[in-house]
N, CA, C and O atoms as a GROMACS GRO file, in nm:
protein
  528
    1MET      N    1  -5.750  -6.260   3.598
    1MET     CA    2  -5.807  -6.348   3.697
    1MET      C    3  -5.784  -6.491   3.649
    1MET      O    4  -5.808  -6.522   3.532
    2SER      N    5  -5.739  -6.577   3.738
    2SER     CA    6  -5.712  -6.716   3.702
    2SER      C    7  -5.842  -6.794   3.690
    2SER      O    8  -5.948  -6.748   3.734
    3ALA      N    9  -5.834  -6.912   3.629
    3ALA     CA   10  -5.952  -6.998   3.611
    3ALA      C   11  -6.016  -7.034   3.745
    3ALA      O   12  -6.138  -7.026   3.754
    4PRO      N   13  -5.942  -7.073   3.851
    4PRO     CA   14  -6.005  -7.104   3.979
    4PRO      C   15  -6.073  -6.981   4.041
    4PRO      O   16  -6.178  -6.992   4.103
    5GLU      N   17  -6.011  -6.864   4.023
    5GLU     CA   18  -6.072  -6.742   4.077
    5GLU      C   19  -6.204  -6.708   4.005
    5GLU      O   20  -6.301  -6.666   4.067
    6MET      N   21  -6.205  -6.728   3.874
    6MET     CA   22  -6.328  -6.703   3.796
    6MET      C   23  -6.438  -6.800   3.836
    6MET      O   24  -6.554  -6.761   3.846
    7ALA      N   25  -6.404  -6.925   3.859
    7ALA     CA   26  -6.504  -7.024   3.900
    7ALA      C   27  -6.562  -6.987   4.035
    7ALA      O   28  -6.682  -7.000   4.057
    8GLY      N   29  -6.478  -6.942   4.125
    8GLY     CA   30  -6.527  -6.900   4.257
    8GLY      C   31  -6.616  -6.778   4.248
    8GLY      O   32  -6.715  -6.767   4.319
    9ALA      N   33  -6.580  -6.685   4.160
    9ALA     CA   34  -6.661  -6.565   4.142
    9ALA      C   35  -6.798  -6.602   4.086
    9ALA      O   36  -6.900  -6.545   4.127
   10ARG      N   37  -6.801  -6.698   3.991
   10ARG     CA   38  -6.929  -6.742   3.935
   10ARG      C   39  -7.015  -6.809   4.042
   10ARG      O   40  -7.136  -6.787   4.047
   11ARG      N   41  -6.953  -6.890   4.128
   11ARG     CA   42  -7.030  -6.956   4.235
   11ARG      C   43  -7.092  -6.854   4.330
   11ARG      O   44  -7.202  -6.876   4.379
   12GLY      N   45  -7.024  -6.744   4.356
   12GLY     CA   46  -7.080  -6.640   4.441
   12GLY      C   47  -7.186  -6.558   4.372
   12GLY      O   48  -7.279  -6.508   4.436
   13PHE      N   49  -7.173  -6.543   4.240
   13PHE     CA   50  -7.268  -6.463   4.163
   13PHE      C   51  -7.403  -6.533   4.149
   13PHE      O   52  -7.507  -6.468   4.161
   14LEU      N   53  -7.403  -6.664   4.124
   14LEU     CA   54  -7.528  -6.735   4.100
   14LEU      C   55  -7.622  -6.732   4.220
   14LEU      O   56  -7.741  -6.705   4.200
   15PRO      N   57  -7.575  -6.757   4.344
   15PRO     CA   58  -7.669  -6.744   4.458
   15PRO      C   59  -7.722  -6.602   4.473
   15PRO      O   60  -7.839  -6.583   4.509
   16ALA      N   61  -7.638  -6.503   4.447
   16ALA     CA   62  -7.684  -6.364   4.457
   16ALA      C   63  -7.790  -6.334   4.351
   16ALA      O   64  -7.890  -6.267   4.379
   17LEU      N   65  -7.769  -6.385   4.231
   17LEU     CA   66  -7.868  -6.367   4.124
   17LEU      C   67  -7.999  -6.436   4.160
   17LEU      O   68  -8.106  -6.379   4.140
   18TRP      N   69  -7.991  -6.557   4.212
   18TRP     CA   70  -8.109  -6.632   4.253
   18TRP      C   71  -8.186  -6.556   4.361
   18TRP      O   72  -8.309  -6.545   4.355
   19LEU      N   73  -8.115  -6.504   4.460
   19LEU     CA   74  -8.179  -6.428   4.568
   19LEU      C   75  -8.246  -6.303   4.513
   19LEU      O   76  -8.358  -6.271   4.552
   20ALA      N   77  -8.180  -6.232   4.424
   20ALA     CA   78  -8.239  -6.111   4.365
   20ALA      C   79  -8.365  -6.145   4.287
   20ALA      O   80  -8.463  -6.070   4.291
   21THR      N   81  -8.365  -6.257   4.217
   21THR     CA   82  -8.484  -6.300   4.142
   21THR      C   83  -8.599  -6.330   4.236
   21THR      O   84  -8.712  -6.289   4.211
   22LEU      N   85  -8.572  -6.401   4.345
   22LEU     CA   86  -8.677  -6.433   4.443
   22LEU      C   87  -8.735  -6.307   4.506
   22LEU      O   88  -8.856  -6.296   4.524
   23ILE      N   89  -8.649  -6.214   4.540
   23ILE     CA   90  -8.696  -6.088   4.600
   23ILE      C   91  -8.783  -6.013   4.499
   23ILE      O   92  -8.888  -5.959   4.536
   24GLY      N   93  -8.741  -6.011   4.374
   24GLY     CA   94  -8.820  -5.943   4.271
   24GLY      C   95  -8.957  -6.006   4.253
   24GLY      O   96  -9.055  -5.934   4.231
   25LEU      N   97  -8.965  -6.138   4.261
   25LEU     CA   98  -9.094  -6.204   4.246
   25LEU      C   99  -9.184  -6.182   4.367
   25LEU      O  100  -9.306  -6.177   4.353
   26ALA      N  101  -9.125  -6.167   4.484
   26ALA     CA  102  -9.204  -6.150   4.606
   26ALA      C  103  -9.243  -6.005   4.630
   26ALA      O  104  -9.336  -5.979   4.706
   27TRP      N  105  -9.174  -5.910   4.567
   27TRP     CA  106  -9.202  -5.767   4.589
   27TRP      C  107  -9.341  -5.736   4.538
   27TRP      O  108  -9.375  -5.776   4.426
   28PRO      N  109  -9.423  -5.665   4.614
   28PRO     CA  110  -9.559  -5.636   4.568
   28PRO      C  111  -9.559  -5.548   4.444
   28PRO      O  112  -9.478  -5.455   4.432
   29ALA      N  113  -9.649  -5.578   4.354
   29ALA     CA  114  -9.663  -5.497   4.233
   29ALA      C  115  -9.722  -5.361   4.271
   29ALA      O  116  -9.809  -5.353   4.358
   30SER      N  117  -9.676  -5.258   4.205
   30SER     CA  118  -9.726  -5.125   4.232
   30SER      C  119  -9.822  -5.083   4.122
   30SER      O  120  -9.793  -5.098   4.004
   31ALA      N  121  -9.934  -5.030   4.163
   31ALA     CA  122 -10.034  -4.987   4.066
   31ALA      C  123  -9.994  -4.859   3.994
   31ALA      O  124 -10.054  -4.824   3.893
   32GLY      N  125  -9.896  -4.790   4.043
   32GLY     CA  126  -9.854  -4.667   3.979
   32GLY      C  127  -9.954  -4.555   3.998
   32GLY      O  128 -10.046  -4.566   4.079
   33GLU      N  129  -9.935  -4.449   3.923
   33GLU     CA  130 -10.019  -4.331   3.936
   33GLU      C  131 -10.142  -4.341   3.846
   33GLU      O  132 -10.143  -4.418   3.749
   34ALA      N  133 -10.243  -4.264   3.878
   34ALA     CA  134 -10.367  -4.262   3.800
   34ALA      C  135 -10.348  -4.168   3.681
   34ALA      O  136 -10.304  -4.054   3.696
   35ASP      N  137 -10.383  -4.217   3.562
   35ASP     CA  138 -10.369  -4.140   3.439
   35ASP      C  139 -10.505  -4.104   3.381
   35ASP      O  140 -10.595  -4.188   3.376
   36VAL      N  141 -10.520  -3.980   3.337
   36VAL     CA  142 -10.638  -3.939   3.262
   36VAL      C  143 -10.611  -3.976   3.117
   36VAL      O  144 -10.514  -3.927   3.057
   37GLU      N  145 -10.695  -4.060   3.060
   37GLU     CA  146 -10.675  -4.106   2.923
   37GLU      C  147 -10.759  -4.030   2.820
   37GLU      O  148 -10.718  -4.015   2.705
   38ALA      N  149 -10.876  -3.983   2.863
   38ALA     CA  150 -10.963  -3.911   2.768
   38ALA      C  151 -11.058  -3.822   2.847
   38ALA      O  152 -11.093  -3.851   2.961
   39VAL      N  153 -11.098  -3.711   2.784
   39VAL     CA  154 -11.196  -3.619   2.843
   39VAL      C  155 -11.287  -3.572   2.731
   39VAL      O  156 -11.241  -3.522   2.628
   40GLU      N  157 -11.418  -3.586   2.752
   40GLU     CA  158 -11.516  -3.529   2.661
   40GLU      C  159 -11.592  -3.422   2.739
   40GLU      O  160 -11.639  -3.446   2.850
   41VAL      N  161 -11.603  -3.304   2.680
   41VAL     CA  162 -11.669  -3.192   2.745
   41VAL      C  163 -11.789  -3.150   2.662
   41VAL      O  164 -11.779  -3.134   2.540
   42THR      N  165 -11.902  -3.132   2.728
   42THR     CA  166 -12.021  -3.080   2.660
   42THR      C  167 -12.079  -2.966   2.743
   42THR      O  168 -12.075  -2.968   2.866
   43LEU      N  169 -12.132  -2.867   2.673
   43LEU     CA  170 -12.198  -2.755   2.738
   43LEU      C  171 -12.343  -2.793   2.762
   43LEU      O  172 -12.414  -2.832   2.669
   44GLN      N  173 -12.388  -2.782   2.887
   44GLN     CA  174 -12.526  -2.816   2.921
   44GLN      C  175 -12.617  -2.694   2.904
   44GLN      O  176 -12.569  -2.581   2.895
   45ALA      N  177 -12.746  -2.719   2.900
   45ALA     CA  178 -12.844  -2.612   2.883
   45ALA      C  179 -12.837  -2.508   2.994
   45ALA      O  180 -12.864  -2.391   2.971
   46ASP      N  181 -12.801  -2.550   3.115
   46ASP     CA  182 -12.794  -2.457   3.228
   46ASP      C  183 -12.665  -2.377   3.233
   46ASP      O  184 -12.646  -2.297   3.325
   47GLY      N  185 -12.574  -2.397   3.135
   47GLY     CA  186 -12.448  -2.322   3.130
   47GLY      C  187 -12.330  -2.393   3.196
   47GLY      O  188 -12.216  -2.350   3.180
   48ALA      N  189 -12.357  -2.500   3.268
   48ALA     CA  190 -12.248  -2.579   3.327
   48ALA      C  191 -12.186  -2.667   3.218
   48ALA      O  192 -12.246  -2.687   3.112
   49TYR      N  193 -12.068  -2.718   3.245
   49TYR     CA  194 -12.000  -2.809   3.154
   49TYR      C  195 -12.002  -2.948   3.214
   49TYR      O  196 -11.978  -2.966   3.334
   50SER      N  197 -12.030  -3.047   3.130
   50SER     CA  198 -12.028  -3.186   3.173
   50SER      C  199 -11.897  -3.249   3.123
   50SER      O  200 -11.865  -3.242   3.004
   51PHE      N  201 -11.824  -3.310   3.214
   51PHE     CA  202 -11.697  -3.374   3.183
   51PHE      C  203 -11.712  -3.525   3.196
   51PHE      O  204 -11.746  -3.574   3.304
   52ASP      N  205 -11.689  -3.598   3.088
   52ASP     CA  206 -11.682  -3.745   3.091
   52ASP      C  207 -11.533  -3.778   3.089
   52ASP      O  208 -11.467  -3.761   2.986
   53VAL      N  209 -11.482  -3.826   3.201
   53VAL     CA  210 -11.338  -3.845   3.219
   53VAL      C  211 -11.307  -3.995   3.225
   53VAL      O  212 -11.366  -4.070   3.303
   54THR      N  213 -11.214  -4.036   3.141
   54THR     CA  214 -11.169  -4.176   3.140
   54THR      C  215 -11.034  -4.184   3.210
   54THR      O  216 -10.939  -4.114   3.175
   55ILE      N  217 -11.028  -4.271   3.310
   55ILE     CA  218 -10.908  -4.287   3.394
   55ILE      C  219 -10.859  -4.430   3.384
   55ILE      O  220 -10.938  -4.524   3.380
   56ARG      N  221 -10.728  -4.445   3.381
   56ARG     CA  222 -10.665  -4.578   3.391
   56ARG      C  223 -10.575  -4.580   3.513
   56ARG      O  224 -10.490  -4.493   3.532
   57HIS      N  225 -10.596  -4.681   3.595
   57HIS     CA  226 -10.512  -4.703   3.713
   57HIS      C  227 -10.526  -4.850   3.750
   57HIS      O  228 -10.637  -4.902   3.757
   58ASP      N  229 -10.416  -4.916   3.772
   58ASP     CA  230 -10.421  -5.058   3.806
   58ASP      C  231 -10.462  -5.074   3.952
   58ASP      O  232 -10.382  -5.112   4.037
   59ASP      N  233 -10.589  -5.044   3.978
   59ASP     CA  234 -10.641  -5.054   4.115
   59ASP      C  235 -10.611  -5.192   4.172
   59ASP      O  236 -10.631  -5.294   4.106
   60GLU      N  237 -10.563  -5.193   4.296
   60GLU     CA  238 -10.528  -5.318   4.363
   60GLU      C  239 -10.630  -5.358   4.469
   60GLU      O  240 -10.622  -5.468   4.524
   61GLY      N  241 -10.723  -5.272   4.499
   61GLY     CA  242 -10.820  -5.298   4.605
   61GLY      C  243 -10.837  -5.173   4.689
   61GLY      O  244 -10.799  -5.063   4.648
   62TRP      N  245 -10.894  -5.189   4.807
   62TRP     CA  246 -10.931  -5.076   4.890
   62TRP      C  247 -10.812  -4.993   4.940
   62TRP      O  248 -10.830  -4.876   4.974
   63SER      N  249 -10.693  -5.049   4.944
   63SER     CA  250 -10.578  -4.974   4.993
   63SER      C  251 -10.504  -4.896   4.884
   63SER      O  252 -10.421  -4.811   4.914
   64HIS      N  253 -10.534  -4.925   4.756
   64HIS     CA  254 -10.467  -4.854   4.647
   64HIS      C  255 -10.558  -4.851   4.524
   64HIS      O  256 -10.564  -4.946   4.446
   65TYR      N  257 -10.628  -4.738   4.510
   65TYR     CA  258 -10.714  -4.720   4.394
   65TYR      C  259 -10.726  -4.572   4.360
   65TYR      O  260 -10.697  -4.487   4.444
   66ALA      N  261 -10.769  -4.544   4.237
   66ALA     CA  262 -10.794  -4.405   4.196
   66ALA      C  263 -10.919  -4.358   4.269
   66ALA      O  264 -11.027  -4.415   4.251
   67ASP      N  265 -10.904  -4.254   4.351
   67ASP     CA  266 -11.015  -4.214   4.438
   67ASP      C  267 -11.080  -4.080   4.402
   67ASP      O  268 -11.178  -4.040   4.466
   68ARG      N  269 -11.027  -4.010   4.300
   68ARG     CA  270 -11.095  -3.887   4.257
   68ARG      C  271 -11.031  -3.832   4.131
   68ARG      O  272 -10.920  -3.870   4.094
   69PHE      N  273 -11.104  -3.740   4.066
   69PHE     CA  274 -11.043  -3.657   3.963
   69PHE      C  275 -11.090  -3.515   3.984
   69PHE      O  276 -11.193  -3.490   4.047
   70GLU      N  277 -11.011  -3.423   3.931
   70GLU     CA  278 -11.037  -3.280   3.952
   70GLU      C  279 -11.030  -3.205   3.820
   70GLU      O  280 -10.958  -3.244   3.728
   71VAL      N  281 -11.106  -3.096   3.814
   71VAL     CA  282 -11.103  -3.002   3.702
   71VAL      C  283 -11.047  -2.872   3.757
   71VAL      O  284 -11.099  -2.818   3.854
   72LEU      N  285 -10.940  -2.821   3.694
   72LEU     CA  286 -10.871  -2.702   3.742
   72LEU      C  287 -10.864  -2.595   3.635
   72LEU      O  288 -10.865  -2.625   3.515
   73ASP      N  289 -10.855  -2.469   3.679
   73ASP     CA  290 -10.831  -2.361   3.583
   73ASP      C  291 -10.681  -2.349   3.560
   73ASP      O  292 -10.603  -2.423   3.618
   74ALA      N  293 -10.640  -2.256   3.475
   74ALA     CA  294 -10.499  -2.241   3.436
   74ALA      C  295 -10.409  -2.204   3.554
   74ALA      O  296 -10.290  -2.232   3.551
   75SER      N  297 -10.465  -2.141   3.657
   75SER     CA  298 -10.383  -2.104   3.773
   75SER      C  299 -10.372  -2.216   3.875
   75SER      O  300 -10.301  -2.203   3.975
   76GLY      N  301 -10.443  -2.327   3.852
   76GLY     CA  302 -10.436  -2.440   3.944
   76GLY      C  303 -10.549  -2.445   4.046
   76GLY      O  304 -10.551  -2.534   4.131
   77ALA      N  305 -10.643  -2.351   4.038
   77ALA     CA  306 -10.757  -2.352   4.130
   77ALA      C  307 -10.852  -2.466   4.091
   77ALA      O  308 -10.886  -2.482   3.973
   78VAL      N  309 -10.894  -2.543   4.189
   78VAL     CA  310 -10.985  -2.655   4.164
   78VAL      C  311 -11.126  -2.601   4.143
   78VAL      O  312 -11.180  -2.532   4.230
   79LEU      N  313 -11.184  -2.632   4.028
   79LEU     CA  314 -11.319  -2.587   3.994
   79LEU      C  315 -11.424  -2.692   4.027
   79LEU      O  316 -11.540  -2.659   4.052
   80GLY      N  317 -11.383  -2.820   4.028
   80GLY     CA  318 -11.475  -2.928   4.057
   80GLY      C  319 -11.400  -3.056   4.086
   80GLY      O  320 -11.290  -3.079   4.035
   81THR      N  321 -11.460  -3.140   4.171
   81THR     CA  322 -11.399  -3.268   4.210
   81THR      C  323 -11.505  -3.377   4.205
   81THR      O  324 -11.617  -3.358   4.252
   82ARG      N  325 -11.470  -3.491   4.149
   82ARG     CA  326 -11.555  -3.609   4.153
   82ARG      C  327 -11.484  -3.713   4.239
   82ARG      O  328 -11.375  -3.760   4.204
   83THR      N  329 -11.544  -3.748   4.351
   83THR     CA  330 -11.488  -3.850   4.439
   83THR      C  331 -11.530  -3.988   4.389
   83THR      O  332 -11.646  -4.009   4.352
   84LEU      N  333 -11.436  -4.080   4.387
   84LEU     CA  334 -11.460  -4.217   4.346
   84LEU      C  335 -11.454  -4.301   4.473
   84LEU      O  336 -11.349  -4.311   4.536
   85PHE      N  337 -11.566  -4.361   4.511
   85PHE     CA  338 -11.580  -4.421   4.642
   85PHE      C  339 -11.537  -4.566   4.653
   85PHE      O  340 -11.542  -4.624   4.762
   86HIS      N  341 -11.494  -4.626   4.541
   86HIS     CA  342 -11.454  -4.768   4.549
   86HIS      C  343 -11.354  -4.798   4.439
   86HIS      O  344 -11.345  -4.725   4.340
   87PRO      N  345 -11.277  -4.907   4.455
   87PRO     CA  346 -11.182  -4.947   4.351
   87PRO      C  347 -11.253  -4.998   4.226
   87PRO      O  348 -11.366  -5.045   4.231
   88HIS      N  349 -11.184  -4.989   4.115
   88HIS     CA  350 -11.234  -5.038   3.986
   88HIS      C  351 -11.136  -5.144   3.933
   88HIS      O  352 -11.083  -5.131   3.823
   89VAL      N  353 -11.115  -5.247   4.013
   89VAL     CA  354 -11.016  -5.350   3.981
   89VAL      C  355 -11.046  -5.418   3.848
   89VAL      O  356 -10.955  -5.439   3.768
   90ASP      N  357 -11.172  -5.452   3.824
   90ASP     CA  358 -11.209  -5.525   3.703
   90ASP      C  359 -11.269  -5.437   3.594
   90ASP      O  360 -11.329  -5.487   3.500
   91GLU      N  361 -11.254  -5.306   3.607
   91GLU     CA  362 -11.310  -5.211   3.509
   91GLU      C  363 -11.202  -5.110   3.476
   91GLU      O  364 -11.196  -5.003   3.537
   92GLN      N  365 -11.117  -5.141   3.380
   92GLN     CA  366 -11.008  -5.053   3.341
   92GLN      C  367 -11.001  -5.041   3.191
   92GLN      O  368 -11.009  -5.143   3.122
   93PRO      N  369 -10.987  -4.923   3.136
   93PRO     CA  370 -11.008  -4.797   3.208
   93PRO      C  371 -11.156  -4.779   3.236
   93PRO      O  372 -11.240  -4.854   3.186
   94PHE      N  373 -11.189  -4.679   3.317
   94PHE     CA  374 -11.329  -4.652   3.348
   94PHE      C  375 -11.358  -4.504   3.325
   94PHE      O  376 -11.268  -4.420   3.331
   95THR      N  377 -11.485  -4.473   3.299
   95THR     CA  378 -11.527  -4.336   3.271
   95THR      C  379 -11.634  -4.294   3.370
   95THR      O  380 -11.730  -4.368   3.395
   96ARG      N  381 -11.617  -4.176   3.426
   96ARG     CA  382 -11.716  -4.118   3.517
   96ARG      C  383 -11.739  -3.973   3.477
   96ARG      O  384 -11.655  -3.913   3.410
   97SER      N  385 -11.852  -3.918   3.517
   97SER     CA  386 -11.892  -3.783   3.476
   97SER      C  387 -11.897  -3.688   3.594
   97SER      O  388 -11.909  -3.728   3.710
   98LEU      N  389 -11.886  -3.560   3.560
   98LEU     CA  390 -11.895  -3.453   3.659
   98LEU      C  391 -11.942  -3.327   3.588
   98LEU      O  392 -11.888  -3.290   3.483
   99ALA      N  393 -12.042  -3.259   3.644
   99ALA     CA  394 -12.087  -3.130   3.593
   99ALA      C  395 -12.022  -3.021   3.676
   99ALA      O  396 -12.019  -3.028   3.799
  100VAL      N  397 -11.968  -2.918   3.608
  100VAL     CA  398 -11.896  -2.811   3.676
  100VAL      C  399 -11.942  -2.677   3.620
  100VAL      O  400 -11.951  -2.658   3.499
  101ALA      N  401 -11.971  -2.584   3.710
  101ALA     CA  402 -12.000  -2.446   3.671
  101ALA      C  403 -11.866  -2.375   3.655
  101ALA      O  404 -11.791  -2.359   3.752
  102ILE      N  405 -11.836  -2.334   3.533
  102ILE     CA  406 -11.707  -2.272   3.503
  102ILE      C  407 -11.730  -2.122   3.488
  102ILE      O  408 -11.819  -2.080   3.414
  103PRO      N  409 -11.651  -2.040   3.557
  103PRO     CA  410 -11.666  -1.895   3.544
  103PRO      C  411 -11.641  -1.848   3.400
  103PRO      O  412 -11.566  -1.910   3.326
  104ASP      N  413 -11.706  -1.738   3.363
  104ASP     CA  414 -11.685  -1.677   3.232
  104ASP      C  415 -11.538  -1.641   3.214
  104ASP      O  416 -11.468  -1.609   3.310
  105GLY      N  417 -11.492  -1.648   3.090
  105GLY     CA  418 -11.355  -1.608   3.059
  105GLY      C  419 -11.256  -1.724   3.058
  105GLY      O  420 -11.144  -1.708   3.010
  106ILE      N  421 -11.295  -1.840   3.109
  106ILE     CA  422 -11.205  -1.956   3.108
  106ILE      C  423 -11.230  -2.033   2.979
  106ILE      O  424 -11.343  -2.074   2.951
  107GLU      N  425 -11.125  -2.053   2.901
  107GLU     CA  426 -11.138  -2.120   2.772
  107GLU      C  427 -11.090  -2.265   2.773
  107GLU      O  428 -11.129  -2.343   2.686
  108SER      N  429 -11.006  -2.301   2.871
  108SER     CA  430 -10.959  -2.439   2.881
  108SER      C  431 -10.937  -2.473   3.027
  108SER      O  432 -10.920  -2.385   3.111
  109VAL      N  433 -10.937  -2.602   3.056
  109VAL     CA  434 -10.915  -2.651   3.193
  109VAL      C  435 -10.820  -2.770   3.189
  109VAL      O  436 -10.796  -2.829   3.083
  110VAL      N  437 -10.767  -2.803   3.305
  110VAL     CA  438 -10.681  -2.920   3.322
  110VAL      C  439 -10.761  -3.023   3.402
  110VAL      O  440 -10.826  -2.989   3.501
  111VAL      N  441 -10.755  -3.148   3.359
  111VAL     CA  442 -10.820  -3.257   3.432
  111VAL      C  443 -10.710  -3.351   3.480
  111VAL      O  444 -10.627  -3.396   3.401
  112ARG      N  445 -10.711  -3.380   3.610
  112ARG     CA  446 -10.610  -3.470   3.667
  112ARG      C  447 -10.676  -3.569   3.760
  112ARG      O  448 -10.784  -3.544   3.814
  113ALA      N  449 -10.611  -3.682   3.779
  113ALA     CA  450 -10.663  -3.788   3.866
  113ALA      C  451 -10.573  -3.803   3.988
  113ALA      O  452 -10.459  -3.757   3.990
  114HIS      N  453 -10.626  -3.870   4.090
  114HIS     CA  454 -10.558  -3.887   4.218
  114HIS      C  455 -10.578  -4.032   4.262
  114HIS      O  456 -10.684  -4.089   4.242
  115ASP      N  457 -10.474  -4.091   4.322
  115ASP     CA  458 -10.492  -4.223   4.382
  115ASP      C  459 -10.446  -4.220   4.527
  115ASP      O  460 -10.373  -4.130   4.568
  116LEU      N  461 -10.490  -4.320   4.604
  116LEU     CA  462 -10.467  -4.321   4.748
  116LEU      C  463 -10.320  -4.329   4.788
  116LEU      O  464 -10.283  -4.278   4.894
  117VAL      N  465 -10.237  -4.390   4.707
  117VAL     CA  466 -10.096  -4.410   4.744
  117VAL      C  467 -10.007  -4.298   4.691
  117VAL      O  468  -9.926  -4.243   4.766
  118HIS      N  469 -10.021  -4.263   4.564
  118HIS     CA  470  -9.931  -4.166   4.501
  118HIS      C  471  -9.984  -4.024   4.500
  118HIS      O  472  -9.908  -3.930   4.476
  119GLY      N  473 -10.112  -4.006   4.526
  119GLY     CA  474 -10.170  -3.873   4.517
  119GLY      C  475 -10.181  -3.831   4.372
  119GLY      O  476 -10.213  -3.911   4.285
  120ILE      N  477 -10.153  -3.702   4.346
  120ILE     CA  478 -10.154  -3.647   4.212
  120ILE      C  479 -10.020  -3.679   4.146
  120ILE      O  480  -9.918  -3.681   4.214
  121GLY      N  481 -10.019  -3.704   4.018
  121GLY     CA  482  -9.890  -3.725   3.955
  121GLY      C  483  -9.895  -3.798   3.824
  121GLY      O  484  -9.796  -3.799   3.751
  122GLY      N  485 -10.006  -3.859   3.790
  122GLY     CA  486 -10.016  -3.929   3.662
  122GLY      C  487 -10.040  -3.832   3.548
  122GLY      O  488 -10.028  -3.710   3.564
  123ARG      N  489 -10.074  -3.888   3.433
  123ARG     CA  490 -10.097  -3.807   3.313
  123ARG      C  491 -10.221  -3.719   3.329
  123ARG      O  492 -10.328  -3.768   3.366
  124GLU      N  493 -10.205  -3.591   3.301
  124GLU     CA  494 -10.314  -3.492   3.304
  124GLU      C  495 -10.351  -3.458   3.160
  124GLU      O  496 -10.275  -3.486   3.067
  125MET      N  497 -10.468  -3.398   3.144
  125MET     CA  498 -10.509  -3.351   3.011
  125MET      C  499 -10.560  -3.208   3.021
  125MET      O  500 -10.635  -3.173   3.112
  126THR      N  501 -10.517  -3.126   2.927
  126THR     CA  502 -10.571  -2.992   2.912
  126THR      C  503 -10.673  -2.998   2.799
  126THR      O  504 -10.644  -3.045   2.689
  127VAL      N  505 -10.793  -2.949   2.827
  127VAL     CA  506 -10.900  -2.956   2.726
  127VAL      C  507 -10.962  -2.818   2.706
  127VAL      O  508 -10.979  -2.741   2.801
  128ALA      N  509 -10.995  -2.790   2.581
  128ALA     CA  510 -11.064  -2.664   2.547
  128ALA      C  511 -11.212  -2.680   2.580
  128ALA      O  512 -11.270  -2.788   2.562
  129LEU      N  513 -11.273  -2.573   2.628
  129LEU     CA  514 -11.416  -2.573   2.658
  129LEU      C  515 -11.495  -2.530   2.535
  129LEU      O  516 -11.454  -2.439   2.464
  130PRO      N  517 -11.608  -2.594   2.509
  130PRO     CA  518 -11.694  -2.548   2.400
  130PRO      C  519 -11.741  -2.406   2.429
  130PRO      O  520 -11.763  -2.370   2.545
  131ALA      N  521 -11.756  -2.325   2.325
  131ALA     CA  522 -11.801  -2.187   2.342
  131ALA      C  523 -11.943  -2.184   2.395
  131ALA      O  524 -12.025  -2.270   2.362
  132ARG      N  525 -11.972  -2.083   2.477
  132ARG     CA  526 -12.106  -2.064   2.531
  132ARG      C  527 -12.195  -1.994   2.432
  132ARG      O  528 -12.312  -1.970   2.461
   0.00000   0.00000   0.00000
């Protein structure tokens, strides 16, 4: 490529780069999927299990926030759900609790979170249940 051709190519590249940069700055940030960061399980006196679940999600407001977490058995059956009724924009990560009656014979469960935009899909945790 000759020197004049290279100069012309550079002149065409710079406006395209500038436009791509502007589009990138204007594109809305995505909060991504809700991740379960920690789970503490305790056996209650009544035989139910209490789950203290810590979730991280870059909540953006009412249109995109982590709206629930679930406790599932190994086959994927939902054993319990905690609905989260509002965004936690200024509280990240956050921890909420849920008591669940777990059938006998289940030794571990999966805890997963859900958000309004992506649904299920972030980091899940498998946790062992304390012995009864």
